[in-house]
C-alpha positions in Angstrom: -17.0 -38.8 11.9 -13.6 -37.1 11.8 -11.8 -36.4 8.4 -8.1 -37.0 8.5 -5.8 -35.1 6.2 -2.9 -37.0 4.7 0.0 -35.0 3.5 1.4 -36.2 0.1 5.1 -36.4 -0.4 6.3 -33.1 -2.0 7.0 -34.6 -5.4 3.7 -36.5 -5.7 0.4 -34.7 -5.7 1.8 -31.4 -4.6 -0.6 -28.5 -5.3 -0.1 -24.7 -5.2 -0.9 -23.2 -1.8 -2.4 -20.2 -3.6 -4.6 -21.6 -6.4 -4.7 -25.4 -5.8 -3.3 -26.3 -9.2 -0.9 -29.3 -9.4 2.8 -28.5 -9.2 5.4 -30.2 -11.4 8.4 -27.9 -11.6 10.9 -28.7 -8.9 11.2 -25.1 -7.6 7.4 -24.8 -7.5 7.1 -28.0 -5.6 9.9 -26.9 -3.2 8.2 -23.6 -2.5 4.6 -24.9 -2.6 3.5 -22.3 -5.1 3.4 -22.2 -8.9 5.5 -19.7 -10.8 2.4 -17.7 -12.0 1.1 -17.2 -8.4 4.6 -16.4 -7.2 5.0 -13.7 -9.8 1.5 -12.3 -9.2 2.4 -11.9 -5.5 5.6 -10.1 -6.4 3.8 -7.8 -8.8 1.2 -7.0 -6.1 4.1 -6.0 -3.7 5.1 -3.2 -6.0 1.7 -2.1 -7.3 2.2 1.3 -5.8 5.9 2.0 -5.8 7.3 4.6 -3.5 10.3 6.1 -5.2 13.0 7.2 -2.8 15.0 10.4 -3.5 18.0 8.8 -1.8 18.2 5.5 -3.7 17.0 2.1 -2.7 16.4 0.8 0.8 17.4 -2.8 0.1 20.8 -4.4 0.0 21.8 -5.7 -3.4 24.6 -6.1 -5.9 24.3 -5.7 -9.6 26.4 -6.3 -12.7 26.1 -5.5 -16.4 27.4 -7.9 -19.0 26.6 -6.8 -22.6 22.9 -6.1 -22.6 22.0 -8.1 -19.4 21.7 -6.5 -16.0 21.8 -9.0 -13.2 20.7 -8.0 -9.7 21.2 -10.1 -6.6 19.2 -9.7 -3.3 21.6 -9.4 -0.4 18.9 -8.0 2.0 18.8 -10.9 4.5 16.4 -9.6 7.1 16.2 -6.0 5.7 13.8 -4.6 3.2 13.4 -7.0 0.4 14.6 -6.4 -3.2 11.3 -7.3 -4.7 9.4 -4.6 -2.9 12.1 -2.1 -3.5 12.7 -2.9 -7.2 11.6 0.5 -8.6 14.2 2.3 -6.4 16.8 -0.3 -7.3 16.3 0.2 -11.1 16.3 3.9 -10.6 19.6 3.7 -8.8 21.1 1.5 -11.5 19.9 3.8 -14.2 21.5 6.8 -12.4 24.8 4.9 -12.1 24.7 4.1 -15.8 23.7 7.7 -16.7 20.8 6.6 -18.9 17.6 4.6 -19.0 17.3 0.8 -18.9 14.9 0.3 -21.8 17.5 -1.4 -23.9 18.6 -4.0 -21.3 17.4 -7.4 -20.3 17.0 -7.5 -16.5 17.0 -10.5 -14.2 17.3 -10.8 -10.5 17.9 -13.4 -7.9 15.5 -13.1 -5.0 16.1 -13.9 -1.3 15.1 -17.5 -2.0 17.8 -17.9 -4.7 15.4 -17.9 -7.6 16.1 -15.9 -10.8 13.1 -14.0 -12.3 12.9 -11.2 -14.9 11.9 -7.6 -14.5 10.4 -5.2 -17.0 10.7 -1.5 -16.2 7.4 0.3 -17.1 6.5 4.0 -17.1 6.4 6.2 -14.0 8.7 4.0 -11.9 6.5 0.9 -12.1 7.9 -2.6 -12.7 6.5 -5.9 -13.7 8.0 -9.2 -12.9 8.0 -12.3 -15.1 8.9 -15.9 -14.3 12.2 -17.3 -15.2 11.9 -19.8 -12.3 15.5 -21.0 -12.2 18.2 -21.3 -9.5 21.0 -21.8 -12.0 22.4 -18.5 -13.4 23.3 -19.8 -16.9 19.9 -21.5 -17.3 18.1 -18.3 -16.1 20.1 -16.2 -18.6 19.3 -18.6 -21.4 15.6 -18.3 -20.7 15.9 -14.5 -20.4 17.4 -14.1 -23.8 
């Protein structure tokens, strides 16, 4: 007897490809992974940061408006912003001339999704889910 797998439409019965939990958020359904698993994967990418003496290796833009730093991944096929975030934050701090501890930081990854970043000690970072594609909605969740 052969078992046939039937794919469900993406909005009905979609489950996380990582943990198998049901997906309901439109971005999670689109990507096939829930926000918690996506953030866990991002955090695993930068578990052992390699700080570069010469700045970041990724292509990005950043802006500061009041106490919010926004960073946008422009890497395309180059090194990703997520993996390079410790260097990116170090470069921004050097540009500002001081640390980033008093700022809210959010970034848009290569998939166009805004997430948040906490800078920890010794160059380490921790990502947290904002899970928005719209800048204003993401900023509202950040604050």
